[in-house]
C-alpha positions, 0 to 999 in steps of 0.5 A: 515477481518473487516475494521476500527472502525465505528464512535461512538457518537460525544462527547458532548460539552457545552459552546461557540465555542473556539477561534482559532489562526491563521491569519484572512482570506484575501478577497479570502482566503475562496475560494478553488483553484484547479490544472489542475490535480485536475480538471481531477480527479474530472471530470474523463475526464483526464489531456489531456482533461483539457489541451485541454479545456484550449487551445481551450476555451478562456472563460476557467477560468484564473489562480487565483494562483500558478505558470506559470508551476503549475497554480491554478484555483478558484473552483467556477469559474471552476464549473460554466464553467463546468456547462455552457459546460454541464459537471456539477461537483457535489462535496460533502461538504467533498471534498469542505472542502478538496480543501479549506484545500489544498488551505490554505497551501502548500502540505508539511504542509498538515498533520500539518493542518489536525491535527490542524484542528482536534483539533480546529474544531472537538475537539474544543480545543483552540489555534489550529494554523489553519486559522479561516476561515478553522475552520469555514468551517470545523465546518459547514461541521461537523454540517451538515454531522457529525464527520465522515467527519474527516475520509474523510480528513484523507483518502485524506491526506493519498492519497495525501502523500502516501509516507510520511503518511503510516498508518498500513493497517486496515486488519492488525490492526484488526488481531493484535488487535484480536491476543493479550490477554488483549485488551478487557477491558484493557489499550492498548499502541502503542509507534509508533501510527502514525495516530492511526489505531492500537489503533482504532482497539483496541478501536473497540475490547473494550479497556478501555484505550488507550495510544500512542505516535508518533514522528510526532506531526501531527500524534499524533493530528490526532490519538487523534482526531480520537480516541475521535470522534470514542468512549469514554474512557481514551485516552492519545496521546502524540507527541515525540519519544518513545525511546528517550523521553518516554511520559509514564515513569513507566506506565504499560499496559495490552496489546501493539500493534506496527507497528515498524519503519523498518530500522531506524538506528537513533533510539538513540543507542549512547545516550541509550547504558546504558538504563534500558529497555535492559533487553535482551541486548543492541540492535545493532545499525542496529537492531532498531526493537529489541529496540522497542521490549524491549521498549514495554516489559518494558511497559507491566504488568507481563502477558501482551501481545503484537503484533509487526510487524517486518521485516523478517530479524529481525528473522535471522540477526546474530547481533540480535541472543543474544536478540532473544535467551533471548526472547526464554529462558524467554518464552517471544516470544510466536509466529511468524507469516508470513503475506502477502506482504504489511501487514506492513506500508511503506514496500512491503515485507511480514512482520513477526508478533511477539507475545510476553508476559511479563513473570509473576512470577511463570508462566511455560515457554512454550514448544515451539514457534508457527510458522504459515504461515498466508499469505494464512489463513483467519484472523479469523482462524488465531486468533482462532488457536492462541487463542487455542494455547495461552490457552493451547489447543495444536492445532497449526492449520495450524502452528507448535509448534517448541521446544525451543531446536530446535530454540536455535541453533547457528543461533537462526533463528525464521523464520517460513518458515524454521521450517514449512516444513519437508523433505518430503514436501521439496522433494515433492516441489522440484519434482513438481518444477523440473517437471514444469521446464521440461514442460516449457523447452519443451514449449520454445523449441517448440516455438523456433522451430516455429519462422518464418524467417525474411527478410529485409523489404526494403523501405516502406511508413511510417506514425505515430501513431499521423497521424493514430489518426488524420485520425480516424484509431486509437482512444486514450482513457483515464481511470480515474486517480483515482480509488478504486480497492479494491473488487468490481465486475469488473476486472481492468487491471493495468499498473503493470499487463501489465508490469508483464504479468499477468491477471487483479488484480484490482476490481472496481465498475461500475461507470461513467467514467469507461473505459471498454475494447473491444476485439482488444483494445491495453492497454499500460503501459509506464514507461520512455522509456519502452513501453509495449502493450497488445492486449485485448483478454478478454471481460468485463474488465476495464482499470486502472489508468495510462493505455493508451488505443488505440481503432482501426478501425480493418478493416484498422489496425491490433491490433497486427501489431500496438502493434508490433511497440509500443513494438519496440518503447520502445525497440529501445529507451531504451538507449536514454537520453530522460526520456519518449518515445513519442509513438505518433511520432512512425513510422508505415509502411503504409501497406495493412491489409493483409500484416499487419497480417503477421507482427502480426502473427510473433509478436504474436509468439515472444511475446509467446516465451518471456512469455514462457521464463519468465515462464521457468526462474521462474520454474527454480528459484523455482527448484534451491531454493528448491533443495539448501534448501533441500540439505543445511538443509532440510533433502535431499541428492543426490540419488545414 
């Protein structure tokens, strides 16, 4: 899939620089401040190293702001100190601007400042409420590095506020813009545009006009700046809630894209009960997504098309069946696609994508609705299949054209997975799941039979992990706190991989500071009292962020022996009131290496049994689910 639109030419601006509002800078207002966490991220040395520097070196820069618990340090002073220590810090102008921006406001207002900075420094609008020194710095960086520097600030904002600023993933935006007719050369509308990813995808695909609205004023400011910097054309972005304060009343568009706000029960049910937009019925209070569907249709010209991201529950909830039936009977709902998990903003679930068309006078209704599982199909293939279907090619590709009469039953369920599998496929899936369950049950029984007997250990000399670190038996290592894990060449083991017992899921580039794991290293994922170690048995993988790594002198300490006690520390402390286990205080017996290996062998067998039991449970769940699905509506019956 393609990524976001590439920057286009910067809009021409004539005349003097406009004035900006905001207070004049204080004596030190133009100096960027950084926290200890920032220093760790920028240097790649980790927070523990920064804490050690502050304790061990009297000449480490004193705090210049913040609080006693969260001190802030002057970035120039930190850079000079690092250079004097032989650890020079090289920052891009964009990163310096970001650190200066963070110093200018508190974290909760970062979005507002980025939005205002876009207006004042990049669009050169008058009256942007942002400090003058920040605008001056941004204009200087823009002159030297180009308008694309604003994209860097937006990316850093998303990283800093991953829960508050949640844009539509670029791959999803690219797919949606490619699925909708009327985007190329047409006017495109997004009523919940956020920071503009969907409209940027439409711009990349040749939209002649763009209109959007977002309830967060800073989102509208950022979207407008990005769209103006990345291309020419007719662009109108307004702040406000599209449902309760529509900024485009009476306007019709050629196409619409929308990542609908999932589960927003305060969408205006009471005040909008008699609204003319509810052509297919008043959306129930608990069905806000169906309000967005009808709002989008209201703004489409006859024959205009739309793509809306929807939660899977909107396809089946009983309260919404009347509206779904209306969308089907009028030929408005043309296709429903199942997308991969995480394809919608702010939701880890696998969303649906509804493709809609506002009926045109005299147009024949479709014979059915295209149902497609797009979670494992390349995006371009999905676009081509949907395009052929839309133009009457009759080829649903990996999907299925489901007749309207089949869908218009009591449930009006438009969930693709329900309609894509026939009875033969369900039976084959059930047979496979049953066979896997039996195989894994046999494996569990075999491992259970091999479990060694355990005896009381009696009194043993003890040490701690901290003492093993001090005497050089164990070396603690820290990977970078921030890593780009998307699509490079080196496999990366994340803390989630360790917790789920799966292979490395990340990919990283070979960069300075990357921690490559060795055979026998112990990688630890820790969440509160839960401690999950993994002994590395595969070469050429790297440790991901938040993974603790311990490298052992294996002539003195067996990795599986130490992993056994790390594992036990998390289990024995699970009911403690303390929020996090202190594994360095964990007691470890002082034993000869030969005795350690007997512990290690027993621990390996227990861990293997645990993994086999997880596999057994997963296979059992699959077999049960497929069996119930087949019996309850998938065309299967008990034999005999």
